[in-house]
N, C-alpha and C positions, 0 to 999 in steps of 0.2 A: 297977395302972392306975386312975386317978381318972376316974369317970364323972360328967360335969357334968349337973346338972338343967337343965330348960328355963329356969328363972329365972336360973341361972348363965350360960347361953349368951346370954340377952338382955342381961344386965349386961355381959358381955364385948363384945358387939357395940356397945353404947352407948358403951363406952370406947375402941373402936378408933379409930385415927388417921384412917381414911377414912370415919367414920360421917357426918360433916356432908355430904360429897359424895354419899354413898349416899342419905341422907335426901332431899336435894334432887331426886334422880332419882325417888324414890318419890312425892314430893309433886307432881312434874310430871305424873304419871299419875293423880293424885287418890287414890292409895292402892290401885292395882290389885293384885290378889292373884296374877295370872299374867302379869307384864310380859314383853314381847318385848324381848330384848336385841339392840341394833343397834350396829354399829361403823362409823364413817365420818365424813362432814362435811356441814354445811349452810352455805353462804356466799352473800352478796350481793357480786358482783364488778362492777367497772367494765369497760369494753370492753378494757382492757389486761390483764385477768385479775387485777388487784390486788384483794385481799379488802377489802371495806368493813366488813363485820360478819358474824357467823356463829358457829358452834360446831363442834367436832370431838371425836372420841374415842368413848367408850362411853356410850350413853344407854338409857333404858327407854322403851318405847312401850306404851300400854294394850292389853290383850288384846281389848277390844271385846265381850266376852260379855254378852248382854242379861240373863242369868239372875241374879237376886239371890242364889240359892243357890250360884252358882259364883264370881261376883265382884261384890260390892255396889257398888264404886266405878264400874265400867263400866256396871252395871245402872242406876245413878242417872243417868249421862249419857244412856243410851238412853231412860230414862223422860222426861227433860227434852226430848229431841228428839221423842219420841212426843207429848208434851203439846202442843208448838208445832205439830206437823203436824196433829193432830186439832183443836186450838183454832182454827187458821187456817181450816179448813173449816167450823167451826161458827159462829164470830162474824164472820169476815172482817176486813177492815181491815188485814191484814198478809200477808206472804209472797205478795203478788201476788193475793190473793183479795179481791174487793170486799166492803164491809160489808153490801151488800144481801142476801147469802146468809142472814143472820139473820132476814130477813122471810119466807123461803120455808117451805113445809110441811116439817117435819123431825121424825123420830121416832128414838127410841132403842129398838132391837129386840133381844130375846134369844131365840135359837132353841136348843133343847136336844135331847139325845139321847132316844130312846124307852126304854122299860123292857126289860131283858133278863132280868128276874127280880126279885122283891121284895127290898128291901134294908133294913137297919136305918136308921131316920131319927129325927129329933127334930122333931116337929110342935108348933107353938105356936098356941093358940086366939087369937081376936081380942082377948080380954081379957088375953093374955100368959101364960096357963097352959100349962105343958108337958103334952102329951098322951102317953099310952102308945104305944110302938112296937108293931108287929104281933107282935114277939117277946114282948110282955107286960110288958116292962120300961120304965124311963124312962132316957133318955140325957142326959148333960150335954153341953154344946156341944163339948167337946174329946175326947169319947169316941171312941177309934180305931175302934170298931165301926161308927160312922155311915158309910153308903155301901157297906158290905160286905154280901154276900148273906145272906139268912136261911137259904137252903139252897144252899151252894156247889155241891153235886152237881147241882142242877137249874138253876143259872145258865147262860145261853147265852153262854159265853165266845167261841165262834166267831163268832156274829152280832155281838157287841159289838166284837170286833177288826175285823171286816169293815166295820161301820158307821164305826168310827173312821178306817179307812184310806180310806174314800170320803167323809168329811165335807167335804173341799174340793170334790169334784164335786157333792155335794148343794147346797152354797152356790152354785156356779155355776149349777145348774139353778134354784135359787130366784130368782136375779137375772133369768134369762130369763123365768121364769113371772111375776115381778112386772112386767116390761115389758109382757108380753102382757096381764096383767090391766088395767093402766093404759090400754093402747091400746084394749082391748075396751070399757072403761067410757066412753071418749071417742068410741067409734064410729069409730076409726081403724085402718088397717092397721098392721102392725109397722113398715113402712118409713115411713109417714106419721108415726108416733109418733117415730121417730128424727129426723125432720126438724123436729119441733116441741118436743121435750123430751129431756132426758138424765137417766138415773139415776146419782146420785153417792153414794158411801158410803165409810166407813172402818170396818173390822171388826177385832176382836181375839178370839183364842181363849183360853178359860180352862178349866182342868180343874175338874170337879166332884169331890167327895170319893169318888164311886164310880169315879173314874179315867177318865171320859168327858168330852170337851170340850163346851162350848157356846159359841156365838158371840154376842158383843155387837156391835151395829153401829149407827152413826149414819148414817141414810139421809135424803137430801134430793133434791128434784127441781129441776133447772136448766133453762135454755133449751138449744137444740140444740148450742151450742158450749161449754157448761160454765158456770162461775160468773159469767162476764162478761156473760151474757145472762139476762134474767128468765125465770122459769118461766111456762108458759102459764096463763092465768087459770082454765082449767077444772080444773087440778090443785089441789083443795082438801085440807085436812088430813083431812077425813072420807073423801074418796075414796082418799087414799093409805093411810090406816089399813085401810080395807076391802080394798084390793088386797094389802096385806102379809099380812093374815090368810088371804085366799083363796090366795095363792101358797104360803104355808107348808103349807096343807092339801093342795094338789094335787101337790107335789113327791114323786116316788118314784124309786127306782133299784133294779134287780134284780141281785143278786150270786148266786154259787153256792157252796154248801158243798163240802167235800172230796168228798162222795159224789155231787155233781152236783145235789142238791136246791136249789131256788131259795130265796132269802131276800130279802124286801122290806125295803129300807132307806128309812126316812122320818124326818121330824122328830118330836120328842116332842110330846105334847098340850099341854105348857106353853109357850105363846108369849106373852112379855111385851112389850107395846108402850106406850111412854110418849112423850108429846109433848115436844119440846125447846123451851125458851123462852129468851130472852136473860137473862143473869145479872142478878139483882135482889137486892141486899142480901146477896149471898153465901149465899143459901138453897140447900140441896141439893135439896129437893123442896117442892112446895106441896101443898095439900090435895087437889088433883085428880090427884096422882101425876106431875105434870110435873117435868122435871129441867132444871136450868140448864146452859147450854153450858160455863161455866167449870168446874163440878164434874164434868160428864161427861168433859171432856178429862182431868181428873185421874184419874178412874176408869179410863179406857182406858189411860193411861200406867202405872197400877199393874198392871192385868191383863197388859199387854204384857211386863212384866219378871218375872212369876211363872213358875217352871218347874212341874213336876209335884210338886215338894216332896221334901225329904229322906226322908220316911217313905213316899212313894208310888211313886217310881220312881228310875231312875239318872240321874246328871247327865251321863254320857257313854255313847257307843254300847256295846252288848253285843257282845263278840267271840267268845264261846264259851259252851257250856253251863256251864262252870265259873264264869263270871262270874255267871250267873243263880243258881247254887247258893249263892254267897257274898254275894248282895245282902242288905243289911239293910233289907228292906221287908216290908210286911204280906202275908199269904198271898194276899189277893185280888189285889193288884197283881202279885205274883209269878206268879199264874196267868195274868193278862193278858199279861205279858211272855213266859211260857212258851208261851202260845198263839200269839203273834206269831212266836216262834222256830220252833215246830213247823210252822205254816202256811207260813212263809217257805221251808221246805225243799221244798215241793211245787211242781212245774212250773207249775200253773195260776195260782199267785199270784206268779210271778216279777216281773211288772211292778209289783207293789205294794211291792217291796223291804221286806217286813215285818221281816226280820232287821235291816236297817239302822236301822229305826225302832222296834225293840222297846223301847228305853229310853224312848221317848215313848208307849208303850202303843199303838203302831200309828198314831198321828196323824202324817201326812206333810206337813202344810201349814205355811205361815208363820204366826207368831203375830199379826202385824199386817199387814194388806193394805188397799189402797184402790183405788178406781177411778181411772182415769187422770187425770181432771180434778177430783177431789175437792179437792185443795189442793196444797201443795208436796210435795217428796220428802225422804227422809232424806239422799240425796246432796246435794241443794241446801242443806239446813240445815248439813251438815258443811262444804260448800264455803264457805258464808257465814261460818262460824266461822274457817276458815283464812284467808279473804280479810281478815277483820277484824284478825287478828293480823299478817298481812303488812302491812296498811295502817299499823298502829301503827309498825312498823319503818321503813317507807318515809317516814312523816311525820317520824320522828326524823332520818333521813338528809337529808331536804329542809331541815330547820332548820340542818343543818350545811353547806348550800350544794351538796349533791350533785345533779347533773342526773339525775333519775329515768329519763329516756329512755335513759340509758346503762347502767342497772343490769341485771345478769343474775343470775338465781337458779340456784344449783348445788346439787343434792341427790345425794348418793351414800352409801347405807347398805347394809351387809351384815348378814344375820341371823346371830347367833352363839349363840342359846339362848333359853330361856324359863323363867320362874319364879325362885324364890329359892334361895339356897345351902342353907338348912335351915329348920326350923320356927321358930327364933328370929327370923330375918328376916321370915318370913311373919307372925308375931304382931305384930311392930313395924309392918309395912306395914298390917295390919288396923287397928291402933290409930290410925295416921295417917289412914286413910280414914274411920274412925268420927268422929274429931275434925273432919274437913272437913265431913262430913254434918251434924254438930251445928251447926257454924258457919252452914251454909247454911240450916238449919231456923230458927235464931234470927233470921237476917236476914229470912227469909220472914215469920215471925211479926211482926216489927217493922214490915214493910211493910204487912201486913194490918191491923195496929192503927192505923197512921197515917191 
């Protein structure tokens, strides 16, 4: 029996009679690594039921996974949508958001987790010199020990997992506290504040190397109905910054350890606040530490597509202890996953669904969320894209003399599978996706240089 190498299987697939059609399906998904297989038809019909245009048979649909570690192609699409969603709320002038939002007090805020035990780190002085870690050694930037406990036995894994599981609630309490701080500064009741101003934000979660998330958020103040009304004159940048710092300090939440002992969950001492300014000459930051709205939108899009990383956690949910035992992860992150799994078996933590979220190190929230009136939505952006494509088809029919008022759209698809037949097809799809990303990057660079 002849065993074909991967290269041989790729060559055979390239020479197959159906390769051209298969490649067209892959390119239609942008090079998705886990395409959804659908069989059926899509047609535009007239009122008599006669087909005007359409397609039928077997197609691939993108998986839609936002994680770059799972599907780079779909991650790119998600990042692009995230960029437009965040950018619209920062600069306005698009997606139904007025350009006047760029003139309002706006800050880029980073809230971190507290310490649950000393960890290896890489500190750099103001002059750029690497300083020794508490372990006595010097770490290079890619050292896998960075973020791991100096004393694993003394690290509070239980508190770390409980903090992670309640991070979304901490953010919710932070927004409440921020509204109260602003109302108090203006001498208003909370009700009166809601009648004169509105807190708008978009936030994204990013994992630190120690396995705990921190939140990056773009925060602005609008009028009472949202971006279409100006913020009250008393909301200054200085007042908003002071309120953000005060709210971060006051937020607390009490959870219970397995033995019933209380544990206070708070934000870490490191709270970074930078003012957002309109984009100028494509600068990332100026000397005062301010950040441009264009670059900030790009940062948020990048954060939104990052998972916990191949070396930090699992890409898929944990189903059993056996899954944990066979994970190729660092000992620190395995301990966090194991703690989630063990706590998840206890009745008092049932509502936290810790076993379900063990692969996310206990974090249960969405990676990108926004307040209701911050800007547009992912759904609206995707619907806009579908409408654009349909409009192109209808315009073509109209040029052929078809009465568009008589056109009916028929969609009928059935799920038949997911993924590729073997590793050879997956390798080819990955190459197609990479080529498309490089083409987009070159186009972007050319537009930037123009």
